[in-house]
C-alpha positions in Angstrom: 0.0 0.0 0.0 1.6 3.3 -1.1 0.2 6.7 -0.1 0.7 10.0 -1.8 2.9 12.3 0.2 0.9 15.2 1.5 2.2 18.8 1.1 2.9 20.0 4.6 3.3 23.8 4.1 2.4 25.6 7.3 0.5 28.7 6.7 0.2 29.8 10.3 3.5 31.1 11.7 2.0 32.1 15.0 2.0 30.2 18.3 0.4 26.9 18.5 1.2 25.7 15.0 3.2 22.5 14.6 6.8 22.9 13.5 7.3 21.9 9.8 9.9 19.2 10.7 7.6 17.6 13.2 4.7 17.6 10.7 7.1 16.0 8.2 8.2 13.3 10.7 4.6 12.6 11.6 3.6 12.0 8.0 6.7 9.9 7.2 6.1 7.7 10.3 2.4 7.5 9.4 3.1 6.4 5.8 5.7 3.9 7.1 3.3 2.3 9.6 0.5 2.1 7.0 2.8 0.6 4.3 4.6 -2.0 6.6 2.2 -2.6 9.5 5.2 -2.3 11.8 4.8 -1.8 15.6 5.6 1.4 17.4 8.8 -0.2 18.7 9.9 -1.3 15.2 9.0 2.1 13.7 10.9 4.0 16.5 14.0 1.9 15.8 13.9 2.6 12.0 13.4 6.4 12.5 15.8 6.7 15.4 13.3 8.2 17.8 11.8 6.9 21.0 8.7 4.8 21.2 7.0 7.7 23.1 7.7 10.0 20.1 6.2 7.6 17.6 3.2 7.1 19.8 2.6 10.8 20.4 3.1 11.5 16.7 0.4 9.1 15.6 -2.1 9.5 18.5 -1.9 13.2 19.2 -0.3 15.1 16.3 -1.6 13.1 13.4 -5.3 13.8 14.2 -4.5 17.5 14.0 -3.1 17.0 10.5 -5.4 14.3 9.0 -8.2 12.7 10.9 -8.8 9.9 8.3 -5.2 8.8 8.3 -5.2 8.8 12.1 -8.1 6.4 12.2 -6.4 4.1 9.8 -3.1 4.1 11.8 -5.1 3.6 15.0 -6.5 0.4 13.5 -3.0 -0.9 12.8 -1.8 0.0 16.3 -4.8 -1.8 17.8 -4.2 -4.9 15.7 -0.5 -4.8 16.7 -1.5 -4.5 20.4 -4.0 -7.4 20.1 -1.2 -9.6 18.6 1.4 -8.5 21.2 1.0 -11.6 23.4 1.6 -13.8 20.3 4.9 -12.0 19.5 6.0 -12.2 23.1 5.2 -15.9 23.2 7.2 -16.6 20.1 10.2 -14.7 21.4 10.1 -16.8 24.6 9.8 -20.0 22.6 12.8 -19.1 20.5 14.8 -18.2 23.6 14.2 -21.6 25.2 14.8 -23.5 22.0 18.2 -21.7 21.8 18.9 -22.4 25.5 18.0 -26.1 25.0 20.3 -26.3 22.0 23.2 -24.9 24.1 22.4 -27.5 26.8 22.6 -30.3 24.2 25.8 -29.0 22.8 27.3 -28.9 26.3 26.2 -32.5 26.9 27.9 -33.6 23.7 31.1 -31.9 24.6 31.0 -33.4 28.2 30.5 -36.9 26.7 33.6 -36.7 24.6 
């Protein structure tokens, strides 16, 4: 899914307007999440910002820019949240499989 880039020219230079670079980041993060379906954590790592920044960008700043996009991103975030326990379980399973393999290797070395 590819979304057209939205022109982010700020017409209001007074107080309360969002900085242009922040608006740009919000839209880049939004497009990235919508194209990839990545989690907040994965997106933060790609963009080199904190999870808090990504979350604030898409839950607070994005609705000020584009309500429709914010609703779409919210759906993705909610899906990711509902799948979180599955990803955590998979990580734990891999950890114990790796630990079990190490234990078996140690037994083979000890038997020699």
